Every structure is written in C-alpha cells, then in structure tokens.
RODO-2510 file (C-alpha; in nm, 4 decimals, decimal comma):
residues 436
     n   res          X          Y          Z
     1     x     3,6106     1,6608     1,0939
     2     x     3,6752     1,6904     0,7216
     3     x     4,0041     1,4987     0,7609
     4     x     3,8238     1,2263     0,9534
     5     x     3,5649     1,1928     0,6780
     6     x     3,8348     1,1739     0,4139
     7     x     4,0100     0,8900     0,5962
     8     x     3,6806     0,7074     0,6337
     9     x     3,6168     0,7246     0,2608
    10     x     3,9616     0,5854     0,1768
    11     x     3,9171     0,3069     0,4287
    12     x     3,5784     0,2136     0,2849
    13     x     3,7161     0,2150    -0,0650
    14     x     3,9995    -0,0112     0,0368
    15     x     3,7586    -0,2333     0,2227
    16     x     3,5371    -0,2695    -0,0834
    17     x     3,8372    -0,3574    -0,3024
    18     x     3,9440    -0,6214    -0,0518
    19     x     3,5891    -0,7588    -0,0351
    20     x     3,5702    -0,7806    -0,4146
    21     x     3,8983    -0,9725    -0,4280
    22     x     3,7840    -1,2024    -0,1490
    23     x     3,4514    -1,2668    -0,3228
    24     x     3,6271    -1,3552    -0,6480
    25     x     3,8571    -1,5994    -0,4678
    26     x     3,5671    -1,7510    -0,2772
    27     x     3,3691    -1,7981    -0,5985
    28     x     3,6593    -1,9906    -0,7524
    29     x     3,7053    -2,2193    -0,4488
    30     x     3,5027    -2,5381    -0,4016
    31     x     3,2178    -2,5133    -0,1511
    32     x     3,2874    -2,6991     0,1786
    33     x     3,0666    -2,9993     0,2541
    34     x     2,8936    -2,8232     0,5460
    35     x     2,8229    -2,5201     0,3267
    36     x     2,6801    -2,7469     0,0560
    37     x     2,4498    -2,9140     0,3067
    38     x     2,3413    -2,5783     0,4472
    39     x     2,2805    -2,4439     0,0971
    40     x     2,0708    -2,7479     0,0041
    41     x     1,8645    -2,7170     0,3222
    42     x     1,8151    -2,3460     0,2550
    43     x     1,7099    -2,4161    -0,1031
    44     x     1,4456    -2,6564     0,0249
    45     x     1,3061    -2,3686     0,2303
    46     x     1,2112    -2,3225     0,5926
    47     x     0,8581    -2,2126     0,6771
    48     x     0,9434    -1,9388     0,9259
    49     x     0,5791    -1,8637     0,9946
    50     x     0,5531    -2,2196     1,1228
    51     x     0,8886    -2,1989     1,3005
    52     x     0,7876    -1,8773     1,4779
    53     x     0,4375    -1,9973     1,5534
    54     x     0,2765    -1,7227     1,3449
    55     x    -0,0835    -1,7878     1,2396
    56     x    -0,1454    -1,7927     0,8633
    57     x    -0,4884    -1,7675     0,7028
    58     x    -0,6756    -1,7531     0,3741
    59     x    -0,7260    -1,3900     0,2779
    60     x    -1,0853    -1,3399     0,1605
    61     x    -1,0845    -0,9879     0,3040
    62     x    -0,8720    -0,7739     0,0729
    63     x    -0,5469    -0,5794     0,0667
    64     x    -0,5599    -0,4439     0,4211
    65     x    -0,2370    -0,3510     0,5986
    66     x    -0,3388    -0,5436     0,9123
    67     x    -0,3698    -0,8547     0,6989
    68     x    -0,0296    -0,8113     0,5275
    69     x    -0,1839    -0,6874     0,2000
    70     x    -0,1398    -0,8940    -0,1182
    71     x     0,0870    -1,1879    -0,1949
    72     x     0,3222    -1,1042    -0,4797
    73     x     0,2810    -1,2904    -0,8119
    74     x     0,5480    -1,5472    -0,8994
    75     x     0,7286    -1,3156    -1,1407
    76     x     0,7590    -1,0465    -0,8735
    77     x     0,8761    -1,2972    -0,6112
    78     x     1,1425    -1,4220    -0,8513
    79     x     1,2618    -1,0679    -0,9233
    80     x     1,2874    -0,9950    -0,5499
    81     x     1,4795    -1,3190    -0,4837
    82     x     1,7229    -1,2480    -0,7668
    83     x     1,7767    -0,8914    -0,6465
    84     x     1,8727    -1,0210    -0,3006
    85     x     2,1784    -1,2017    -0,4413
    86     x     2,3717    -0,9006    -0,5737
    87     x     2,4922    -0,5607    -0,4567
    88     x     2,4058    -0,2317    -0,6254
    89     x     2,4460     0,1379    -0,5536
    90     x     2,1102     0,2109    -0,3957
    91     x     2,0863     0,5669    -0,5281
    92     x     2,1384     0,4488    -0,8860
    93     x     1,8689     0,1830    -0,8456
    94     x     1,6270     0,4361    -0,6944
    95     x     1,6760     0,6788    -0,9814
    96     x     1,6688     0,4267    -1,2652
    97     x     1,3829     0,2267    -1,1142
    98     x     1,1764     0,5420    -1,0698
    99     x     1,2513     0,6597    -1,4236
   100     x     1,1520     0,3189    -1,5649
   101     x     0,8194     0,3189    -1,3798
   102     x     0,7481     0,6799    -1,4789
   103     x     0,7989     0,5879    -1,8429
   104     x     0,5775     0,2783    -1,8209
   105     x     0,2996     0,4692    -1,6422
   106     x     0,3224     0,7760    -1,8691
   107     x     0,4060     1,0030    -1,5750
   108     x     0,6551     1,2894    -1,5667
   109     x     0,8278     1,1443    -1,2639
   110     x     0,8206     0,8683    -1,0053
   111     x     0,9678     0,8192    -0,6598
   112     x     0,9590     0,4642    -0,5190
   113     x     0,8773     0,5027    -0,1507
   114     x     0,8500     0,2961     0,1672
   115     x     0,4744     0,2543     0,1235
   116     x     0,1905     0,4951     0,0442
   117     x     0,2100     0,6674     0,3839
   118     x     0,5770     0,7379     0,3166
   119     x     0,4786     0,8762    -0,0250
   120     x     0,2497     1,1276     0,1483
   121     x     0,5446     1,2397     0,3614
   122     x     0,7675     1,2652     0,0554
   123     x     0,5039     1,4676    -0,1316
   124     x     0,4775     1,7124     0,1568
   125     x     0,8557     1,7340     0,1950
   126     x     0,9049     1,7989    -0,1768
   127     x     0,6418     2,0734    -0,1856
   128     x     0,7825     2,2345     0,1305
   129     x     1,1318     2,2279    -0,0155
   130     x     1,0151     2,3755    -0,3450
   131     x     0,8226     2,6558    -0,1737
   132     x     1,1021     2,7490     0,0689
   133     x     1,4011     2,6755    -0,1531
   134     x     1,5594     2,4985     0,1428
   135     x     1,7812     2,1918     0,1759
   136     x     1,6607     1,8424     0,2706
   137     x     1,8439     1,8644     0,6022
   138     x     1,6351     2,1738     0,6903
   139     x     1,3203     1,9590     0,6954
   140     x     1,1658     1,9602     0,9504
   141     x     1,3939     2,1396     1,1940
   142     x     1,3768     2,4845     1,0297
   143     x     1,0340     2,4605     0,8652
   144     x     0,7773     2,6995     1,0079
   145     x     1,0473     2,9302     1,1421
   146     x     1,1065     3,2884     1,0176
   147     x     1,3783     3,1534     0,7868
   148     x     1,1440     2,9051     0,6144
   149     x     0,7859     3,0065     0,7041
   150     x     0,6006     2,8305     0,4200
   151     x     0,4518     2,5145     0,5683
   152     x     0,0709     2,5147     0,5380
   153     x    -0,1054     2,2191     0,3756
   154     x    -0,4803     2,2397     0,3142
   155     x    -0,6895     1,9259     0,3558
   156     x    -1,0622     1,8679     0,3215
   157     x    -1,0861     1,6310     0,6146
   158     x    -0,8480     1,5263     0,8901
   159     x    -0,7473     1,1609     0,8529
   160     x    -0,4994     0,9102     0,9894
   161     x    -0,2136     1,0087     0,7622
   162     x    -0,1907     1,3789     0,8464
   163     x     0,0979     1,2881     1,0763
   164     x     0,3036     1,1937     0,7745
   165     x     0,2874     1,5567     0,6638
   166     x     0,3345     1,6962     1,0150
   167     x     0,6659     1,5047     1,0234
   168     x     0,7895     1,7544     0,7654
   169     x     0,7040     2,0529     0,9855
   170     x     0,3734     2,1087     0,8057
   171     x     0,0798     2,2922     0,9560
   172     x    -0,2463     2,1209     0,8582
   173     x    -0,5332     2,3530     0,7648
   174     x    -0,8710     2,1741     0,7488
   175     x    -1,1521     2,3254     0,5419
   176     x    -1,5163     2,2173     0,5100
   177     x    -1,6652     2,4407     0,2417
   178     x    -1,5560     2,5853    -0,0894
   179     x    -1,5536     2,9375     0,0583
   180     x    -1,3328     2,8240     0,3470
   181     x    -1,1042     2,6582     0,0944
   182     x    -1,0681     2,9765    -0,1122
   183     x    -0,9904     3,1819     0,1997
   184     x    -0,7336     2,9315     0,3295
   185     x    -0,4721     3,0063     0,0625
   186     x    -0,1976     3,2505     0,1569
   187     x     0,1735     3,3082     0,1017
   188     x     0,2589     3,0153     0,3328
   189     x     0,0467     2,7528     0,1513
   190     x     0,2706     2,4846    -0,0018
   191     x     0,0306     2,2024    -0,0972
   192     x    -0,3246     2,0712    -0,0838
   193     x    -0,3952     1,7101     0,0118
   194     x    -0,7030     1,5150    -0,0899
   195     x    -0,8021     1,1579     0,0000
   196     x    -0,9867     0,9672    -0,2702
   197     x    -1,1607     0,7459    -0,0126
   198     x    -1,2636     1,0282     0,2222
   199     x    -1,5907     0,9494     0,3996
   200     x    -1,7231     1,3061     0,3713
   201     x    -1,6404     1,5126     0,0633
   202     x    -1,8045     1,8548     0,0613
   203     x    -1,5902     2,0232    -0,2034
   204     x    -1,6103     1,8785    -0,5569
   205     x    -1,2762     1,7551    -0,6909
   206     x    -1,2890     1,9805    -0,9953
   207     x    -1,3349     2,2877    -0,7734
   208     x    -1,0589     2,1647    -0,5432
   209     x    -0,8140     2,1426    -0,8318
   210     x    -0,9247     2,4653    -1,0029
   211     x    -0,8854     2,6859    -0,6940
   212     x    -0,5401     2,5468    -0,6162
   213     x    -0,4350     2,6024    -0,9770
   214     x    -0,5423     2,9665    -0,9541
   215     x    -0,3041     3,0070    -0,6608
   216     x    -0,0239     2,8064    -0,8225
   217     x    -0,0263     2,5492    -0,5398
   218     x     0,0416     2,1789    -0,6144
   219     x    -0,2282     1,9205    -0,5292
   220     x    -0,1547     1,5747    -0,3913
   221     x    -0,4041     1,2863    -0,4063
   222     x    -0,3924     0,9917    -0,1672
   223     x    -0,5051     0,7061    -0,3945
   224     x    -0,3355     0,4272    -0,1972
   225     x    -0,6008     0,1626    -0,2697
   226     x    -0,7534     0,3144    -0,5831
   227     x    -0,6389     0,0574    -0,8385
   228     x    -0,8107    -0,1053    -1,0273
   229     x    -0,8954     0,0282    -1,2742
   230     x    -0,5377    -0,0115    -1,3938
   231     x    -0,5679     0,3127    -1,5918
   232     x    -0,5798     0,5072    -1,2629
   233     x    -0,2037     0,4595    -1,2497
   234     x    -0,1677     0,7177    -1,5275
   235     x    -0,4977     0,9082    -1,5549
   236     x    -0,4776     1,0330    -1,1947
   237     x    -0,1144     1,1388    -1,2361
   238     x    -0,2195     1,3420    -1,5410
   239     x    -0,4905     1,5182    -1,3400
   240     x    -0,3060     1,5821    -1,0122
   241     x     0,0371     1,7312    -0,9507
   242     x     0,1208     1,4346    -0,7272
   243     x    -0,0555     1,1059    -0,6502
   244     x     0,0463     0,8148    -0,4295
   245     x    -0,0336     0,4431    -0,4547
   246     x     0,0371     0,1548    -0,2214
   247     x     0,2745    -0,1016    -0,3671
   248     x     0,1245    -0,3951    -0,1806
   249     x    -0,2408    -0,3489    -0,2717
   250     x    -0,3777    -0,3741    -0,6259
   251     x    -0,0353    -0,3405    -0,7887
   252     x     0,0672    -0,6615    -0,6052
   253     x     0,4195    -0,5520    -0,5189
   254     x     0,6011    -0,5517    -0,1833
   255     x     0,3837    -0,4297     0,1049
   256     x     0,6622    -0,2034     0,2320
   257     x     0,6854    -0,0091    -0,0947
   258     x     0,4760     0,2500    -0,2747
   259     x     0,4754     0,5010    -0,5579
   260     x     0,4706     0,8789    -0,5685
   261     x     0,3863     0,9797    -0,9254
   262     x     0,3429     1,3179    -1,0866
   263     x     0,5283     1,6330    -1,1791
   264     x     0,8993     1,5642    -1,2197
   265     x     0,9835     1,8864    -1,0370
   266     x     0,8495     1,7354    -0,7161
   267     x     0,9371     1,3675    -0,7653
   268     x     1,2992     1,4680    -0,8320
   269     x     1,3052     1,6540    -0,5003
   270     x     1,1494     1,3527    -0,3276
   271     x     1,4053     1,1160    -0,4789
   272     x     1,6883     1,3419    -0,3667
   273     x     1,5692     1,3176    -0,0047
   274     x     1,5630     0,9381     0,0173
   275     x     1,8223     0,7420     0,2217
   276     x     2,1131     0,7504     0,2609
   277     x     2,0520     1,1284     0,2663
   278     x     2,0038     1,2576     0,6203
   279     x     1,6723     1,4260     0,6903
   280     x     1,3036     1,3523     0,7305
   281     x     1,3166     1,0444     0,5041
   282     x     1,6218     0,8789     0,6612
   283     x     1,4039     0,6201     0,8335
   284     x     1,2076     0,5471     0,5132
   285     x     1,4634     0,3253     0,3462
   286     x     1,3512     0,1133     0,0515
   287     x     1,5726    -0,1928     0,0143
   288     x     1,7043    -0,3087    -0,3216
   289     x     1,4668    -0,6056    -0,3111
   290     x     1,1634    -0,3797    -0,2668
   291     x     1,2828    -0,1355    -0,5340
   292     x     1,3165    -0,4170    -0,7866
   293     x     0,9920    -0,5684    -0,6603
   294     x     0,8022    -0,2485    -0,7405
   295     x     0,9475    -0,2349    -1,0916
   296     x     0,8529    -0,6009    -1,1477
   297     x     0,5040    -0,5435    -1,0017
   298     x     0,4405    -0,2564    -1,2419
   299     x     0,5478    -0,4811    -1,5285
   300     x     0,3119    -0,7510    -1,3970
   301     x     0,0057    -0,5287    -1,3515
   302     x     0,0493    -0,3744    -1,6974
   303     x     0,0389    -0,7255    -1,8453
   304     x    -0,3095    -0,7724    -1,6926
   305     x    -0,6450    -0,6249    -1,7914
   306     x    -0,9315    -0,5026    -1,5763
   307     x    -1,1566    -0,7494    -1,7567
   308     x    -0,9362    -1,0512    -1,6759
   309     x    -0,8923    -0,9487    -1,3115
   310     x    -1,2669    -0,8936    -1,2655
   311     x    -1,3540    -1,2212    -1,4420
   312     x    -1,1200    -1,4142    -1,2141
   313     x    -1,2818    -1,2586    -0,9050
   314     x    -1,6371    -1,3041    -1,0340
   315     x    -1,5741    -1,6697    -1,1225
   316     x    -1,4446    -1,7378    -0,7724
   317     x    -1,7353    -1,5531    -0,6100
   318     x    -1,9777    -1,7592    -0,8216
   319     x    -1,8234    -2,0780    -0,6802
   320     x    -1,8818    -1,9517    -0,3257
   321     x    -2,2368    -1,8374    -0,4006
   322     x    -2,3264    -2,1793    -0,5419
   323     x    -2,2002    -2,3488    -0,2242
   324     x    -2,4156    -2,1207    -0,0065
   325     x    -2,7338    -2,1197    -0,2149
   326     x    -2,9354    -2,3603     0,0013
   327     x    -2,8363    -2,2266     0,3454
   328     x    -3,1555    -2,1062     0,5225
   329     x    -3,2265    -1,7288     0,4830
   330     x    -2,9072    -1,6709     0,2808
   331     x    -2,9122    -1,4466    -0,0259
   332     x    -2,6032    -1,3505    -0,2254
   333     x    -2,5134    -1,0680    -0,4612
   334     x    -2,1970    -0,9097    -0,5976
   335     x    -2,0997    -0,5453    -0,5445
   336     x    -1,8070    -0,3299    -0,6570
   337     x    -1,7215    -0,0396    -0,4197
   338     x    -1,7347     0,3006    -0,5863
   339     x    -1,4007     0,4175    -0,4438
   340     x    -1,0926     0,2336    -0,3181
   341     x    -1,0672    -0,1470    -0,3235
   342     x    -1,2630    -0,1255    -0,6485
   343     x    -1,3061    -0,4973    -0,7204
   344     x    -1,5938    -0,7476    -0,6987
   345     x    -1,7061    -0,8541    -0,3515
   346     x    -1,9668    -1,1116    -0,2524
   347     x    -2,2384    -0,9957    -0,0127
   348     x    -2,3838    -1,2872     0,1859
   349     x    -2,7012    -1,1602     0,3515
   350     x    -2,8844    -1,3677     0,6131
   351     x    -3,1231    -1,3470     0,9052
   352     x    -2,9169    -1,3571     1,2284
   353     x    -3,2162    -1,5037     1,4148
   354     x    -3,2365    -1,7951     1,1718
   355     x    -2,8609    -1,8547     1,1679
   356     x    -2,8136    -1,8004     1,5406
   357     x    -2,5238    -1,5553     1,5117
   358     x    -2,4508    -1,2047     1,3867
   359     x    -2,2250    -1,1329     1,0886
   360     x    -1,9456    -1,0129     1,3148
   361     x    -1,9707    -1,3275     1,5227
   362     x    -1,9463    -1,5347     1,2058
   363     x    -1,6459    -1,3301     1,0952
   364     x    -1,4699    -1,3848     1,4269
   365     x    -1,5382    -1,7586     1,4184
   366     x    -1,4070    -1,7894     1,0639
   367     x    -1,0925    -1,6083     1,1749
   368     x    -1,0316    -1,8630     1,4518
   369     x    -1,1281    -2,1690     1,2483
   370     x    -0,9178    -2,4322     1,0742
   371     x    -0,8261    -2,3207     0,8184
   372     x    -0,8435    -1,9651     0,9466
   373     x    -1,0195    -1,7317     0,7032
   374     x    -1,0334    -1,3530     0,7108
   375     x    -1,3280    -1,1865     0,5355
   376     x    -1,3871    -0,8221     0,4503
   377     x    -1,4182    -0,5752     0,7430
   378     x    -1,7312    -0,4224     0,5889
   379     x    -1,8994    -0,7340     0,7318
   380     x    -2,1697    -0,6320     0,9786
   381     x    -2,1030    -0,2593     0,9254
   382     x    -2,3851    -0,0313     1,0406
   383     x    -2,2621     0,2714     0,8455
   384     x    -2,1688     0,3313     0,4830
   385     x    -1,7935     0,3437     0,4268
   386     x    -1,5605     0,3852     0,1280
   387     x    -1,8373     0,3460    -0,1266
   388     x    -1,9973     0,0441     0,0455
   389     x    -2,3501     0,0641     0,1886
   390     x    -2,4227    -0,0497     0,5462
   391     x    -2,4043    -0,4292     0,5790
   392     x    -2,5598    -0,4939     0,9229
   393     x    -2,6885    -0,8413     0,8306
   394     x    -2,4288    -0,9530     0,5791
   395     x    -2,0853    -1,1025     0,5359
   396     x    -1,8653    -0,9401     0,2717
   397     x    -1,6169    -1,1683     0,0977
   398     x    -1,3362    -1,0747    -0,1404
   399     x    -1,1816    -1,3157    -0,3918
   400     x    -0,9105    -1,1111    -0,5643
   401     x    -0,6254    -1,2468    -0,3507
   402     x    -0,7270    -1,6126    -0,3412
   403     x    -0,5130    -1,8862    -0,4894
   404     x    -0,6719    -2,1533    -0,7147
   405     x    -0,8993    -2,3816    -0,5165
   406     x    -0,9308    -2,1514    -0,2166
   407     x    -1,2686    -2,0214    -0,3360
   408     x    -1,4157    -2,3679    -0,2687
   409     x    -1,2471    -2,3859     0,0726
   410     x    -1,3798    -2,0422     0,1709
   411     x    -1,7311    -2,1208     0,0489
   412     x    -1,7451    -2,4516     0,2349
   413     x    -1,6090    -2,3020     0,5562
   414     x    -1,8621    -2,0175     0,5464
   415     x    -2,1394    -2,2696     0,4803
   416     x    -2,0266    -2,4868     0,7716
   417     x    -2,0135    -2,1883     1,0053
   418     x    -2,3531    -2,0510     0,9008
   419     x    -2,5196    -2,3904     0,9471
   420     x    -2,3585    -2,4464     1,2862
   421     x    -2,2048    -2,1202     1,4176
   422     x    -2,0566    -2,2897     1,7251
   423     x    -1,8748    -2,5555     1,5252
   424     x    -1,5868    -2,3342     1,4116
   425     x    -1,3710    -2,1476     1,6599
   426     x    -1,5061    -1,9316     1,9382
   427     x    -1,6381    -1,5780     1,9440
   428     x    -1,4179    -1,3071     2,0913
   429     x    -1,5329    -0,9584     1,9835
   430     x    -1,1895    -0,8128     2,0578
   431     x    -1,0031    -1,0741     1,8555
   432     x    -1,1015    -0,9376     1,5134
   433     x    -1,1010    -0,5569     1,5161
   434     x    -1,2946    -0,3762     1,2466
   435     x    -1,0236    -0,1755     1,0735
   436     x    -1,0831    -0,0359     0,7283
***
C-alpha cells in the first residue's frame, strides 16, 4: 500500500506540473470566438433562481437558516468572486485565515468552520482529543471505549445541536440545578456546553463557568446569533474557553461558514482535524471561497458600529410605522430582544377581529404575495422565546437585512394585507412553519 501511495503522489505532482504548463500556454493564446461569447454572456449573469423556478422574497424576518440567512455585503461578495478564480493550498488558507481573524478579534485562536453547528462539533472533537490524547482518526470510532473513555459533555438543557457533539462519540449529561452540575463532573468529563439563547436557564452563567474552572474543564458557548453587539466577537471569547458564531448571521459572511474562537490549544486541534484530514470533520469542508468570505466579512463588520447598524434599522422601521399609522386598531413599537438576534424589530399590534385575520394568517399571506415577504417568526407567538415576549396579536418585522427602498415596499404590502387580508395570497397554515 505504501508503494501505491508513493506512485500516486508522483503522478499527482506530474499532473500538476502539466496543468501549470497548460494553463500558462492557454493564457498566452487568444480566446476562441465561442469562448468570448460564452464569457460575455457569463459576465452579464444568469439569474439561476429564476432559471430553476426558485421563489425569492424580501427578508423582513431576520437571519434564519430556513430563510438563507443574510445577503453578503458587496465587499464580501467581491472577495468571494475573486477567490473563486485562483487555486490555493486549502490547509494554508485555513491556517492563515484563522490566524488573521483571531488577531482581528483579539482571540487566542480561531478555526473557520462549516457553520456554527459544525463549530460545535469541532469544539467537542478538540476537547475530546485533548482529554484523551488521541488522534483525529480515533474520533469517534474509539471514543467511549476502554482505550479512550473520556467523552462526557455537560449541558444545561438538551437542544437541537447536541447531535453535533454526539457525532464525536460524546455522551451528553444534562443537568438542571447547580448541585446536579457540581456532581456531574468526573474523570470522564471533557467539556461543558452552554447555549446563550436557551429558553430555560436555571444555573447562572458565572456559577457555570466557576465550577468548570475548579475542575479544569473547558467551557464552550453556543453564541451563533449573538452578534450584535459587535464587541461580543471578542468579549465572549475572553470569558469562555471556546465560543462559536454563525458566519451568515450578524457577521454577514457566507451562510455555510462559521467561527470557533477561543483558547489556541483547542482551536489548533480543531484546525488540524479539518478536511482533507480523515475523521469526524471530513464532511465539513469549507471551500476557499467561504474561507476568504469569512475573512472579508470580519473585516466588513469591524468597519461598522453598533450605533450605525441600529440607526439604519430604526430608520427603516420608522418608515414602515409611518405607513401603518392610520390602519384601524394598529399600534406600533420597537423592541430589541435581550438575547440572540439582538437588533431592532417592529411590533405591529392589532385587533384580529377588526382586521379579519390573525397575525399568523397575515404572515402566511405576505409570504405568498407579490412581492413575497417573510416577516419574523415571533409573529403570533403565544409563548416567550429568545428574549421576546409573547406576541399573540402582533406581527414582528425586522429591517436589518433590507436593501434601500425595501422598507417602503414592506410597509405598503403589510398595510395592503391588513386592510384587505384576502387581497394578497392565500392562507395555508402549513406553508409557513414557525421555526425559530
């Protein structure tokens, strides 16, 4: 097998040399007429959403995965497009991109991941590897066995991303009280995991961190949507051993990328497990375009201020509120959720009996209108969630992702729908699931 591998390497090397020579010759040759025409058509752009029959919409909801998160700013789009035109050694780009971001965000280390959920997996894998002193290829196949028994991760509440840790061979230990938490630590504990947007938090964060520190166990924080404030990108990494952020939410990078920030000891291990290395992260490839996109997005977000981002949102929400001010029974106000998606949102309260439709019916009709508009899933909510009070008789509208002029379009479409609920689209309760 070793001889076979050696031959493969020589063949690849020769292939790459031949490709380089071919590329140089091709660059020097004139472009054929057909190629010129194809290039010009490509430069003009093809709307593949239209070609594929994929519905587009105005996003007045927020950076939800179901809704394809944020659109990247122009500077990030340009960086991604430029990155697509050249080849690089992916490992070098991963390492240097991560080091650049770590420096800009004042963190010890950074691993650019395939989204925030992937970052949770990488955090767990790094902590398991550190505790067991095993190799990446041993995760998960030998984790939890007598050879590598350390695999317990303590969480305060079970949530949808536990599976990302279970992929690494982790055993999830759920605790509900501080006493349970203290008793849960043992020789097989490798990490604690905390979600910043957890619905029920019974153990104060300071106690959570202090107890883990006493046991010498690293703490990971899932802060996927917890930016802004922009300063969270470094203050949380100073407080926690590891913290993950989504790339496609407030940072405004590629949706399929994320950041794992924190102690270099662990981010180095995470980086060393990324593709093309075989192991638990082999299917979590981050392409060169997304790696560069995350670097460019960090540069972009650090050029902004919380004040400017909030002013832009508040100005747009004010436009909508003014359009809706004379609709019967409607009252508007602006809220900012306490945790996650921490940006201004317009609450449009009304009497369903006066309007002739419920908030969720209005939301569904907006979604099927022309133009189609998605509004925040807290609309019509009967329970508090992620720092937002119940909104049983209200629409919730977000402006942070809107392009110039779309605030007026959204306001007018909401007004039209409230004044005549049957005039826009049709109501199908199953068509617009409530997914936070």
